[in-house]
MARDRENVO-731294 format. One record per residue (C-alpha): residue number from 1; residue in three letters; chain; z, x, y. Coordinates in Angstrom, 2 decimals. Layout:
<tigus>
@num=NUM&residuo=ALA&cadena=A&Z=Z&X=X&Y=Y;
...
</tigus>
This chain:
<tigus>
@num=1&residuo=MET&cadena=A&Z=0.00&X=0.00&Y=0.00;
@num=2&residuo=ILE&cadena=A&Z=-1.05&X=1.43&Y=3.37;
@num=3&residuo=ARG&cadena=A&Z=1.46&X=0.96&Y=6.16;
@num=4&residuo=ALA&cadena=A&Z=0.18&X=0.38&Y=9.66;
@num=5&residuo=MET&cadena=A&Z=1.35&X=2.92&Y=12.20;
@num=6&residuo=LYS&cadena=A&Z=3.78&X=1.55&Y=14.74;
@num=7&residuo=LEU&cadena=A&Z=2.25&X=1.46&Y=18.18;
@num=8&residuo=SER&cadena=A&Z=4.04&X=2.91&Y=21.16;
@num=9&residuo=PRO&cadena=A&Z=5.68&X=0.27&Y=23.42;
@num=10&residuo=LEU&cadena=A&Z=3.45&X=1.73&Y=26.15;
@num=11&residuo=THR&cadena=A&Z=0.22&X=1.00&Y=24.28;
@num=12&residuo=GLY&cadena=A&Z=-2.15&X=-0.92&Y=26.54;
@num=13&residuo=LYS&cadena=A&Z=0.27&X=-0.88&Y=29.48;
@num=14&residuo=ARG&cadena=A&Z=-1.43&X=-0.25&Y=32.82;
@num=15&residuo=ILE&cadena=A&Z=0.72&X=2.22&Y=34.72;
@num=16&residuo=LEU&cadena=A&Z=0.37&X=3.35&Y=38.31;
@num=17&residuo=LEU&cadena=A&Z=0.62&X=7.10&Y=38.90;
@num=18&residuo=THR&cadena=A&Z=1.74&X=7.99&Y=42.41;
@num=19&residuo=ARG&cadena=A&Z=1.93&X=11.79&Y=42.45;
@num=20&residuo=ALA&cadena=A&Z=-0.41&X=13.85&Y=44.63;
@num=21&residuo=GLU&cadena=A&Z=-3.98&X=13.89&Y=43.29;
@num=22&residuo=HIS&cadena=A&Z=-3.82&X=17.53&Y=42.16;
@num=23&residuo=GLN&cadena=A&Z=-0.63&X=16.79&Y=40.16;
@num=24&residuo=LEU&cadena=A&Z=-1.89&X=13.79&Y=38.18;
@num=25&residuo=THR&cadena=A&Z=-3.61&X=15.50&Y=35.25;
@num=26&residuo=GLU&cadena=A&Z=-0.51&X=16.26&Y=33.17;
@num=27&residuo=VAL&cadena=A&Z=1.11&X=12.84&Y=33.59;
@num=28&residuo=ASP&cadena=A&Z=-2.24&X=11.16&Y=32.95;
@num=29&residuo=ARG&cadena=A&Z=-2.46&X=13.01&Y=29.62;
@num=30&residuo=MET&cadena=A&Z=1.11&X=12.10&Y=28.66;
@num=31&residuo=LEU&cadena=A&Z=0.36&X=8.42&Y=29.28;
@num=32&residuo=ARG&cadena=A&Z=-2.89&X=8.48&Y=27.32;
@num=33&residuo=ASP&cadena=A&Z=-1.10&X=10.19&Y=24.42;
@num=34&residuo=ARG&cadena=A&Z=1.21&X=7.16&Y=24.32;
@num=35&residuo=GLY&cadena=A&Z=-1.66&X=4.68&Y=24.42;
@num=36&residuo=ALA&cadena=A&Z=-1.11&X=3.62&Y=28.03;
@num=37&residuo=VAL&cadena=A&Z=-3.78&X=3.16&Y=30.69;
@num=38&residuo=PRO&cadena=A&Z=-3.10&X=5.43&Y=33.69;
@num=39&residuo=ILE&cadena=A&Z=-4.26&X=4.21&Y=37.10;
@num=40&residuo=HIS&cadena=A&Z=-4.31&X=6.78&Y=39.87;
@num=41&residuo=PHE&cadena=A&Z=-2.77&X=5.81&Y=43.20;
@num=42&residuo=PRO&cadena=A&Z=-1.65&X=9.01&Y=44.97;
@num=43&residuo=CYS&cadena=A&Z=1.18&X=8.42&Y=47.42;
@num=44&residuo=LEU&cadena=A&Z=1.54&X=12.05&Y=48.45;
@num=45&residuo=ALA&cadena=A&Z=-1.00&X=14.41&Y=50.00;
@num=46&residuo=LEU&cadena=A&Z=-0.59&X=18.12&Y=50.68;
@num=47&residuo=GLU&cadena=A&Z=-0.82&X=19.36&Y=54.27;
@num=48&residuo=PRO&cadena=A&Z=-0.61&X=23.18&Y=54.42;
@num=49&residuo=LEU&cadena=A&Z=1.02&X=24.76&Y=57.48;
@num=50&residuo=PRO&cadena=A&Z=-1.22&X=27.81&Y=58.02;
@num=51&residuo=HIS&cadena=A&Z=0.54&X=28.92&Y=61.21;
@num=52&residuo=GLU&cadena=A&Z=3.85&X=29.24&Y=59.33;
@num=53&residuo=ILE&cadena=A&Z=2.18&X=31.17&Y=56.48;
@num=54&residuo=ASP&cadena=A&Z=0.44&X=33.47&Y=58.95;
@num=55&residuo=GLN&cadena=A&Z=3.67&X=34.15&Y=60.84;
@num=56&residuo=ALA&cadena=A&Z=5.35&X=35.19&Y=57.57;
@num=57&residuo=LEU&cadena=A&Z=2.76&X=37.84&Y=56.57;
@num=58&residuo=PRO&cadena=A&Z=4.81&X=40.71&Y=58.06;
@num=59&residuo=LEU&cadena=A&Z=7.81&X=39.49&Y=56.02;
@num=60&residuo=LEU&cadena=A&Z=5.68&X=39.48&Y=52.87;
@num=61&residuo=GLU&cadena=A&Z=5.05&X=43.20&Y=53.33;
@num=62&residuo=LYS&cadena=A&Z=8.81&X=43.87&Y=53.45;
@num=63&residuo=CYS&cadena=A&Z=9.98&X=41.73&Y=50.51;
@num=64&residuo=SER&cadena=A&Z=10.50&X=42.78&Y=46.89;
@num=65&residuo=ASP&cadena=A&Z=10.31&X=39.26&Y=45.44;
@num=66&residuo=VAL&cadena=A&Z=8.37&X=36.06&Y=46.12;
@num=67&residuo=LEU&cadena=A&Z=9.48&X=32.62&Y=45.02;
@num=68&residuo=PHE&cadena=A&Z=7.57&X=29.35&Y=44.61;
@num=69&residuo=THR&cadena=A&Z=9.51&X=26.17&Y=43.85;
@num=70&residuo=SER&cadena=A&Z=6.45&X=23.93&Y=43.46;
@num=71&residuo=SER&cadena=A&Z=2.72&X=24.07&Y=42.82;
@num=72&residuo=ASN&cadena=A&Z=2.29&X=22.74&Y=46.35;
@num=73&residuo=GLY&cadena=A&Z=3.53&X=26.00&Y=47.83;
@num=74&residuo=VAL&cadena=A&Z=1.06&X=27.93&Y=45.69;
@num=75&residuo=LEU&cadena=A&Z=-1.82&X=25.66&Y=46.71;
@num=76&residuo=ALA&cadena=A&Z=-0.88&X=25.92&Y=50.38;
@num=77&residuo=LEU&cadena=A&Z=-1.04&X=29.72&Y=50.13;
@num=78&residuo=GLN&cadena=A&Z=-4.32&X=29.48&Y=48.21;
@num=79&residuo=ARG&cadena=A&Z=-5.92&X=27.34&Y=50.94;
@num=80&residuo=PHE&cadena=A&Z=-4.66&X=29.71&Y=53.61;
@num=81&residuo=CYS&cadena=A&Z=-6.21&X=32.67&Y=51.77;
@num=82&residuo=HIS&cadena=A&Z=-9.47&X=30.79&Y=51.15;
@num=83&residuo=ASP&cadena=A&Z=-9.83&X=29.98&Y=54.85;
@num=84&residuo=ARG&cadena=A&Z=-9.33&X=33.66&Y=55.72;
@num=85&residuo=ASN&cadena=A&Z=-11.42&X=35.06&Y=52.87;
@num=86&residuo=ARG&cadena=A&Z=-8.42&X=36.72&Y=51.25;
@num=87&residuo=ASP&cadena=A&Z=-7.40&X=37.00&Y=47.60;
@num=88&residuo=PRO&cadena=A&Z=-3.89&X=35.56&Y=46.97;
@num=89&residuo=ALA&cadena=A&Z=-3.47&X=37.82&Y=43.94;
@num=90&residuo=LEU&cadena=A&Z=-4.05&X=40.90&Y=46.09;
@num=91&residuo=LEU&cadena=A&Z=-1.81&X=39.50&Y=48.81;
@num=92&residuo=LEU&cadena=A&Z=1.09&X=39.24&Y=46.32;
@num=93&residuo=ALA&cadena=A&Z=0.30&X=42.44&Y=44.42;
@num=94&residuo=GLY&cadena=A&Z=3.35&X=44.58&Y=43.72;
@num=95&residuo=LYS&cadena=A&Z=5.83&X=41.73&Y=44.20;
@num=96&residuo=ARG&cadena=A&Z=8.06&X=40.27&Y=41.53;
@num=97&residuo=ILE&cadena=A&Z=7.05&X=36.60&Y=41.34;
@num=98&residuo=ALA&cadena=A&Z=9.32&X=33.71&Y=40.35;
@num=99&residuo=ALA&cadena=A&Z=8.26&X=30.12&Y=39.67;
@num=100&residuo=VAL&cadena=A&Z=10.60&X=27.17&Y=39.36;
@num=101&residuo=GLY&cadena=A&Z=8.93&X=25.86&Y=36.18;
@num=102&residuo=ASP&cadena=A&Z=5.95&X=26.03&Y=33.84;
@num=103&residuo=SER&cadena=A&Z=3.68&X=23.88&Y=36.00;
@num=104&residuo=THR&cadena=A&Z=4.17&X=26.11&Y=39.05;
@num=105&residuo=ALA&cadena=A&Z=3.74&X=29.20&Y=36.87;
@num=106&residuo=GLU&cadena=A&Z=0.44&X=27.87&Y=35.50;
@num=107&residuo=THR&cadena=A&Z=-0.83&X=27.25&Y=39.03;
@num=108&residuo=LEU&cadena=A&Z=-0.02&X=30.86&Y=39.89;
@num=109&residuo=ARG&cadena=A&Z=-1.62&X=32.23&Y=36.71;
@num=110&residuo=ALA&cadena=A&Z=-4.80&X=30.27&Y=37.49;
@num=111&residuo=LEU&cadena=A&Z=-5.04&X=32.51&Y=40.59;
@num=112&residuo=ALA&cadena=A&Z=-4.54&X=35.65&Y=38.46;
@num=113&residuo=ILE&cadena=A&Z=-0.98&X=36.05&Y=39.75;
@num=114&residuo=ASN&cadena=A&Z=1.48&X=37.33&Y=37.15;
@num=115&residuo=VAL&cadena=A&Z=4.81&X=35.45&Y=36.97;
@num=116&residuo=GLN&cadena=A&Z=7.84&X=37.48&Y=35.89;
@num=117&residuo=ILE&cadena=A&Z=10.65&X=34.91&Y=36.25;
@num=118&residuo=ILE&cadena=A&Z=10.72&X=31.29&Y=35.06;
@num=119&residuo=PRO&cadena=A&Z=14.17&X=29.67&Y=34.69;
@num=120&residuo=ASN&cadena=A&Z=15.18&X=27.79&Y=31.57;
@num=121&residuo=THR&cadena=A&Z=15.97&X=24.79&Y=33.76;
@num=122&residuo=ALA&cadena=A&Z=13.31&X=23.87&Y=36.33;
@num=123&residuo=SER&cadena=A&Z=15.56&X=23.66&Y=39.38;
@num=124&residuo=GLN&cadena=A&Z=16.94&X=25.80&Y=42.18;
@num=125&residuo=HIS&cadena=A&Z=20.21&X=26.07&Y=40.24;
@num=126&residuo=GLY&cadena=A&Z=18.19&X=27.27&Y=37.24;
@num=127&residuo=LEU&cadena=A&Z=16.60&X=29.94&Y=39.42;
@num=128&residuo=ILE&cadena=A&Z=20.02&X=31.15&Y=40.53;
@num=129&residuo=GLU&cadena=A&Z=20.92&X=31.66&Y=36.85;
@num=130&residuo=ALA&cadena=A&Z=17.56&X=33.34&Y=36.15;
@num=131&residuo=TYR&cadena=A&Z=18.05&X=35.86&Y=38.97;
@num=132&residuo=ALA&cadena=A&Z=21.52&X=36.63&Y=37.60;
@num=133&residuo=VAL&cadena=A&Z=19.87&X=37.55&Y=34.27;
@num=134&residuo=HIS&cadena=A&Z=16.78&X=39.38&Y=35.58;
@num=135&residuo=GLY&cadena=A&Z=18.43&X=41.06&Y=38.55;
@num=136&residuo=MET&cadena=A&Z=18.88&X=39.96&Y=42.12;
@num=137&residuo=PRO&cadena=A&Z=16.01&X=40.51&Y=44.57;
@num=138&residuo=GLU&cadena=A&Z=16.34&X=43.24&Y=47.18;
@num=139&residuo=ARG&cadena=A&Z=14.65&X=40.92&Y=49.66;
@num=140&residuo=LEU&cadena=A&Z=13.15&X=37.53&Y=48.86;
@num=141&residuo=LEU&cadena=A&Z=10.35&X=35.54&Y=50.50;
@num=142&residuo=PHE&cadena=A&Z=10.59&X=31.84&Y=49.60;
@num=143&residuo=TYR&cadena=A&Z=7.52&X=29.57&Y=50.02;
@num=144&residuo=ARG&cadena=A&Z=8.81&X=26.01&Y=50.29;
@num=145&residuo=ALA&cadena=A&Z=8.21&X=22.57&Y=51.78;
@num=146&residuo=GLU&cadena=A&Z=8.93&X=21.83&Y=55.42;
@num=147&residuo=GLU&cadena=A&Z=11.68&X=19.49&Y=54.18;
@num=148&residuo=GLY&cadena=A&Z=13.23&X=21.55&Y=51.42;
@num=149&residuo=SER&cadena=A&Z=16.62&X=22.34&Y=49.96;
@num=150&residuo=ASP&cadena=A&Z=18.51&X=25.42&Y=51.19;
@num=151&residuo=VAL&cadena=A&Z=20.84&X=25.60&Y=48.17;
@num=152&residuo=LEU&cadena=A&Z=19.12&X=28.59&Y=46.57;
@num=153&residuo=ALA&cadena=A&Z=18.70&X=30.58&Y=49.78;
@num=154&residuo=ALA&cadena=A&Z=22.33&X=29.99&Y=50.77;
@num=155&residuo=ASN&cadena=A&Z=23.57&X=31.02&Y=47.33;
@num=156&residuo=LEU&cadena=A&Z=21.52&X=34.22&Y=47.26;
@num=157&residuo=ARG&cadena=A&Z=22.59&X=35.15&Y=50.79;
@num=158&residuo=LYS&cadena=A&Z=26.24&X=34.86&Y=49.69;
@num=159&residuo=GLN&cadena=A&Z=25.41&X=37.48&Y=47.05;
@num=160&residuo=GLY&cadena=A&Z=24.00&X=39.85&Y=49.64;
@num=161&residuo=VAL&cadena=A&Z=20.29&X=39.07&Y=49.20;
@num=162&residuo=GLU&cadena=A&Z=18.17&X=38.92&Y=52.35;
@num=163&residuo=VAL&cadena=A&Z=16.15&X=35.68&Y=52.13;
@num=164&residuo=ASP&cadena=A&Z=13.25&X=34.66&Y=54.36;
@num=165&residuo=THR&cadena=A&Z=11.83&X=31.15&Y=54.02;
@num=166&residuo=VAL&cadena=A&Z=8.28&X=30.06&Y=54.76;
@num=167&residuo=LYS&cadena=A&Z=7.74&X=26.38&Y=55.50;
@num=168&residuo=ALA&cadena=A&Z=4.32&X=26.54&Y=53.89;
@num=169&residuo=TYR&cadena=A&Z=3.44&X=22.86&Y=53.69;
@num=170&residuo=ARG&cadena=A&Z=4.49&X=19.27&Y=54.19;
@num=171&residuo=THR&cadena=A&Z=3.70&X=16.21&Y=52.11;
@num=172&residuo=ILE&cadena=A&Z=2.21&X=13.23&Y=53.92;
@num=173&residuo=CYS&cadena=A&Z=1.14&X=9.70&Y=53.04;
@num=174&residuo=PRO&cadena=A&Z=-2.55&X=9.42&Y=52.09;
@num=175&residuo=GLN&cadena=A&Z=-4.57&X=7.27&Y=54.49;
@num=176&residuo=GLY&cadena=A&Z=-7.10&X=5.74&Y=52.07;
@num=177&residuo=SER&cadena=A&Z=-7.39&X=2.00&Y=51.51;
@num=178&residuo=ALA&cadena=A&Z=-4.99&X=0.42&Y=49.02;
@num=179&residuo=VAL&cadena=A&Z=-6.79&X=-2.95&Y=48.90;
@num=180&residuo=GLU&cadena=A&Z=-8.00&X=-2.52&Y=45.31;
@num=181&residuo=ILE&cadena=A&Z=-4.55&X=-1.59&Y=43.98;
@num=182&residuo=VAL&cadena=A&Z=-2.83&X=-4.38&Y=45.94;
@num=183&residuo=SER&cadena=A&Z=-5.33&X=-6.85&Y=44.45;
@num=184&residuo=MET&cadena=A&Z=-4.67&X=-5.54&Y=40.93;
@num=185&residuo=ILE&cadena=A&Z=-0.89&X=-5.87&Y=41.38;
@num=186&residuo=ALA&cadena=A&Z=-1.24&X=-9.37&Y=42.82;
@num=187&residuo=ALA&cadena=A&Z=-3.39&X=-10.33&Y=39.82;
@num=188&residuo=GLY&cadena=A&Z=-0.75&X=-9.06&Y=37.38;
@num=189&residuo=GLU&cadena=A&Z=-2.95&X=-6.17&Y=36.25;
@num=190&residuo=ILE&cadena=A&Z=-0.37&X=-3.41&Y=36.78;
@num=191&residuo=ASP&cadena=A&Z=2.57&X=-3.27&Y=34.37;
@num=192&residuo=ALA&cadena=A&Z=4.62&X=-0.43&Y=35.87;
@num=193&residuo=VAL&cadena=A&Z=4.73&X=2.20&Y=38.59;
@num=194&residuo=LEU&cadena=A&Z=6.10&X=5.74&Y=38.18;
@num=195&residuo=LEU&cadena=A&Z=7.90&X=7.26&Y=41.17;
@num=196&residuo=GLY&cadena=A&Z=8.94&X=10.92&Y=41.08;
@num=197&residuo=SER&cadena=A&Z=10.57&X=11.38&Y=44.50;
@num=198&residuo=ALA&cadena=A&Z=12.16&X=9.44&Y=47.33;
@num=199&residuo=LYS&cadena=A&Z=9.26&X=10.31&Y=49.63;
@num=200&residuo=THR&cadena=A&Z=6.79&X=9.03&Y=47.02;
@num=201&residuo=ALA&cadena=A&Z=8.73&X=5.77&Y=46.88;
@num=202&residuo=ARG&cadena=A&Z=8.63&X=5.38&Y=50.66;
@num=203&residuo=HIS&cadena=A&Z=4.91&X=6.12&Y=50.77;
@num=204&residuo=TYR&cadena=A&Z=4.28&X=3.70&Y=47.89;
@num=205&residuo=LEU&cadena=A&Z=5.90&X=0.93&Y=49.91;
@num=206&residuo=GLN&cadena=A&Z=3.99&X=2.02&Y=53.00;
@num=207&residuo=ARG&cadena=A&Z=0.63&X=2.00&Y=51.23;
@num=208&residuo=ILE&cadena=A&Z=1.21&X=-1.36&Y=49.51;
@num=209&residuo=GLY&cadena=A&Z=2.46&X=-2.90&Y=52.75;
@num=210&residuo=SER&cadena=A&Z=4.61&X=-5.59&Y=51.11;
@num=211&residuo=GLY&cadena=A&Z=7.95&X=-5.22&Y=49.36;
@num=212&residuo=ARG&cadena=A&Z=7.25&X=-8.33&Y=47.29;
@num=213&residuo=VAL&cadena=A&Z=3.97&X=-6.92&Y=45.97;
@num=214&residuo=ALA&cadena=A&Z=5.38&X=-3.38&Y=45.51;
@num=215&residuo=ASN&cadena=A&Z=8.18&X=-4.79&Y=43.33;
@num=216&residuo=ALA&cadena=A&Z=5.89&X=-6.86&Y=41.10;
@num=217&residuo=PRO&cadena=A&Z=5.36&X=-4.08&Y=38.50;
@num=218&residuo=VAL&cadena=A&Z=8.28&X=-2.53&Y=36.63;
@num=219&residuo=VAL&cadena=A&Z=9.58&X=0.23&Y=38.91;
@num=220&residuo=ALA&cadena=A&Z=10.47&X=3.46&Y=37.07;
@num=221&residuo=VAL&cadena=A&Z=12.09&X=6.46&Y=38.79;
@num=222&residuo=ILE&cadena=A&Z=12.93&X=10.00&Y=37.78;
@num=223&residuo=SER&cadena=A&Z=16.70&X=10.17&Y=38.44;
@num=224&residuo=PRO&cadena=A&Z=19.77&X=8.08&Y=39.34;
@num=225&residuo=ALA&cadena=A&Z=19.92&X=9.70&Y=42.79;
@num=226&residuo=MET&cadena=A&Z=16.33&X=8.73&Y=43.42;
@num=227&residuo=ALA&cadena=A&Z=17.05&X=5.20&Y=42.15;
@num=228&residuo=ASP&cadena=A&Z=19.68&X=4.83&Y=44.88;
@num=229&residuo=GLU&cadena=A&Z=17.26&X=6.03&Y=47.56;
@num=230&residuo=ALA&cadena=A&Z=14.46&X=3.78&Y=46.27;
@num=231&residuo=GLU&cadena=A&Z=16.79&X=0.79&Y=46.33;
@num=232&residuo=ARG&cadena=A&Z=17.74&X=1.56&Y=49.92;
@num=233&residuo=SER&cadena=A&Z=14.04&X=1.67&Y=50.77;
@num=234&residuo=GLY&cadena=A&Z=13.56&X=-1.84&Y=49.40;
@num=235&residuo=LEU&cadena=A&Z=12.47&X=-1.28&Y=45.80;
@num=236&residuo=HIS&cadena=A&Z=14.11&X=-2.95&Y=42.79;
@num=237&residuo=VAL&cadena=A&Z=14.43&X=-0.20&Y=40.18;
@num=238&residuo=GLN&cadena=A&Z=14.42&X=-1.31&Y=36.54;
@num=239&residuo=VAL&cadena=A&Z=13.95&X=2.01&Y=34.74;
@num=240&residuo=VAL&cadena=A&Z=15.72&X=5.34&Y=35.37;
@num=241&residuo=ALA&cadena=A&Z=14.98&X=8.55&Y=33.45;
@num=242&residuo=LYS&cadena=A&Z=17.94&X=10.07&Y=31.60;
@num=243&residuo=THR&cadena=A&Z=16.90&X=13.55&Y=32.73;
@num=244&residuo=ALA&cadena=A&Z=14.77&X=14.49&Y=35.71;
@num=245&residuo=SER&cadena=A&Z=11.33&X=14.78&Y=34.09;
@num=246&residuo=PHE&cadena=A&Z=8.24&X=12.63&Y=33.73;
@num=247&residuo=GLU&cadena=A&Z=8.55&X=12.86&Y=29.93;
@num=248&residuo=ALA&cadena=A&Z=12.05&X=11.35&Y=30.15;
@num=249&residuo=MET&cadena=A&Z=10.80&X=8.70&Y=32.56;
@num=250&residuo=LEU&cadena=A&Z=8.13&X=7.66&Y=30.05;
@num=251&residuo=ASP&cadena=A&Z=10.74&X=7.56&Y=27.28;
@num=252&residuo=ALA&cadena=A&Z=12.91&X=5.27&Y=29.40;
@num=253&residuo=LEU&cadena=A&Z=9.92&X=3.09&Y=30.26;
@num=254&residuo=ALA&cadena=A&Z=8.99&X=2.82&Y=26.59;
@num=255&residuo=ASP&cadena=A&Z=12.57&X=1.74&Y=25.78;
@num=256&residuo=TYR&cadena=A&Z=12.34&X=-0.88&Y=28.53;
@num=257&residuo=PHE&cadena=A&Z=9.12&X=-2.40&Y=27.20;
@num=258&residuo=ASP&cadena=A&Z=10.43&X=-2.22&Y=23.64;
@num=259&residuo=ALA&cadena=A&Z=13.46&X=-4.28&Y=24.69;
@num=260&residuo=ASN&cadena=A&Z=11.39&X=-6.56&Y=26.95;
@num=261&residuo=PRO&cadena=A&Z=8.10&X=-7.26&Y=25.14;
@num=262&residuo=SER&cadena=A&Z=5.66&X=-9.34&Y=27.16;
</tigus>
């Protein structure tokens, strides 16, 4: 007797992906692997800050280590170099490079930049532990968002490390039309929306233009802290990841649909 394979609770579910366009590939694949139908609706766009990057070039010459805490920082530097006909790999040659996680490391490797430090936990706290193992920088240059956390820099400074930060980019709300997505939600054609940051949640509401419509799909977020911020923004969160990752968010969403079959 042949047993039928049990389908994933996400099979056939139409799920809105709201990350920046250049970050959608991995989550798209994860959804397809679970039988879901990913629908792209970027609610973040990268805006490099070339003046800030240019101003930091003298600091780059002086530092021993360079840190990237997101792929966005890498891409901002790449665009800066492209516009000035420079090679980012040559620009960072001779520096010890750290990346917050595998995704950021892969973005660097795609530019032929060797990554020496990747923490076991993809966070600024994980980087603090990684530097303790691999050795503290003599002087660190940190490419980060305009609105970024200072936890790592403050911690390293307490340990005597000179840290310079480069506000290399900001994330903004895309300006394209959302009419098609709003129509799909209104027609009941979107089952859930994935939100990976508080800013993404705010931009999602901004792009949809109606709290009632934005709350029609199941709203899934990446952490309890983000759930609180999303609720304050006007979203009704039904699914919260147990750990801060998109894989965990999909697990939680699958559990939700398993317990609430349509």
